[in-house]
C-alpha positions, 0 to 999 in steps of 0.5 A, a space after each residue: 190889856 193882857 194881864 191877870 189883874 189891874 187897877 180900878 183904871 185901866 186907861 184903856 178906851 173902848 169903842 162901841 155901837 150906841 142906839 140913841 132913840 127911836 130911829 132908823 138904823 142910821 141913828 146909830 153912832 160910834 162912841 168911845 169910853 174909858 174900860 173899866 178894870 175888872 173887878 171881883 168875878 168880873 173879865 174883859 172880853 175882846 170882842 170877835 163876833 156879835 150878833 144882830 137879832 130880832 131884839 135889835 130890831 125891836 130894840 130900835 123901834 122901841 119895841 122889846 119888852 124891858 129894854 133899857 133906857 136910851 141911849 145904849 149899846 145893843 148886842 144880845 149876844 158875842 163870841 170873844 177872847 179873853 184878855 184881863 180877869 178881875 180877883 177871884 176868877 177860876 173859871 176861864 183864862 186869858 187868852 181864851 175863847 168864850 162866848 156870853 149871852 149879854 142881852 146889850 152892850 155886845 156892839 163894841 171892842 172890848 166888853 166888861 162881863 161877869 165870868 159866870 156868864 162866860 163859856 168856853 168856845 171849841 177849839 177851831 171853831 169860827 168865831 162868827 160860826 160859833 156866834 150864830 149858835 149862841 143866843 139862838 142855839 141856847 133858845 133852839 136846844 131849850 124850846 126843843 128840849 126842855 119846853 116841847 121834850 121832843 121825841 124821836 119819831 115825832 113831827 114838829 112844825 117850825 115857823 121861819 125856818 130859814 131865821 136865825 133860830 129857825 135852822 138851828 131848830 130844823 137841823 137840832 130836831 132832824 139830829 134827834 130823829 124828828 120830822 120837821 115841816 118849815 114855813 119859808 117864802 118860797 125862794 127860800 124852799 130849796 134852803 128849808 130842804 137843804 136843812 131836812 125839812 118839807 118846805 111850806 109856804 108861810 103866806 098860804 091861806 091854807 096853812 093849816 090844811 096844807 100841815 093836816 095834809 101832811 100830818 092828819 093827826 096834827 103835828 106834835 109841837 110847834 114854834 111860833 114866833 109870830 103871835 097875832 093872829 098866826 098863834 091860833 092857826 100854829 094851835 089848830 096844827 096840833 095833835 091831841 097831846 101836842 105843845 105849842 111853843 111861842 117865843 117872840 111876837 114878830 107880827 107887832 115890829 112894824 105895828 103902830 103901837 106904844 110900848 104900854 100897848 105892846 105890854 097890854 098885847 103881851 100880856 093878853 098873849 101870855 094869858 091866852 097861853 095859859 088859858 089854852 094851857 090848861 084846857 082839858 084837851 091835852 094840849 099844851 102851850 107856853 111863852 119860851 122866856 130866855 131869862 128865866 130864872 136868872 134872878 131867882 135861881 141864878 145857879 140853875 139858870 146858869 147850869 141850863 144855858 151851859 148845858 145848851 151851849 156844850 151840846 151845840 157847840 159840840 154838834 157845830 164843832 163836829 160838823 153835825 149841824 151847819 151855822 148859817 151866816 146872812 152876812 158878815 158886816 164890820 162892826 162899824 157898819 153897825 146899820 148896814 148890818 141891821 138893814 140887812 137883817 130886816 131886809 128878809 132876802 137872807 137865811 141865818 143870821 147877820 153877824 157883825 165882826 170886830 174892826 174897831 180900834 
């Protein structure tokens, strides 16, 4: 497969993990399919590492807005080696290690991707460590610097400070000279401290009061992935000119709710944030959407995504931030990886490493 161009039919097989329907992790199945040759602007990537994110947890429950119809291959992001390039591709070359945010399709040994979606991975970075900083790195960087526009000397609150996104939010904010308060279960407070943040128990009934005890005027930004009733508490934590950035509604993950009801709740969630944002009190609120602008302004979308990845990868390669791998699990045991990611016991992100052939 390591050639410049190829026929429409490669005659090679790809192996992938398929989510057939709503169900437990054990419902995942292995499927073999013919791998098509790359067309103009496309490349084939041999996947070295792919992640287990909040999206896959939601998708297996049928609760991720905009997810494909079953059956489909999960996998929101990946790191791998370019093995074949199609006509007109000059952004990447065969043998180069690259990263991509895919939304779906990453849980495979080989994938066909648009070259425009790929970003080079710095030499020397372990593929699994780099993988933890792909979608999570873009999300954390853009929320901090584009949505909240953090500045040195400010104080922020990060909910879920030991999650895949949370560990990067904390580290990137600290590097920017920002004081961080991070919520986590009590058993993970030492980890929060090592990341550079002040820990608080997210189960505490008086969490808002505890935040105000640490930041009497309120915090300059709150990053909230929980939604639901927690969103109002996050709003109450803000300083007069503070910003609330919501980026998921994890509180609905195990709620007995249909996709239609979920979409209704999501629209109400967005509406509430919009209303809060226009209130004449100086505070701001928004919902972060990683895919905003991909269809309407694709060039600007890719430029912003690549800027974020460049910054995060450079910090990771230099050792200024640390990858937090919650577990390295063979791709053939993706069900085990999904269960581990949902266990609540890990710090960082579960990474599926290649073992299929």
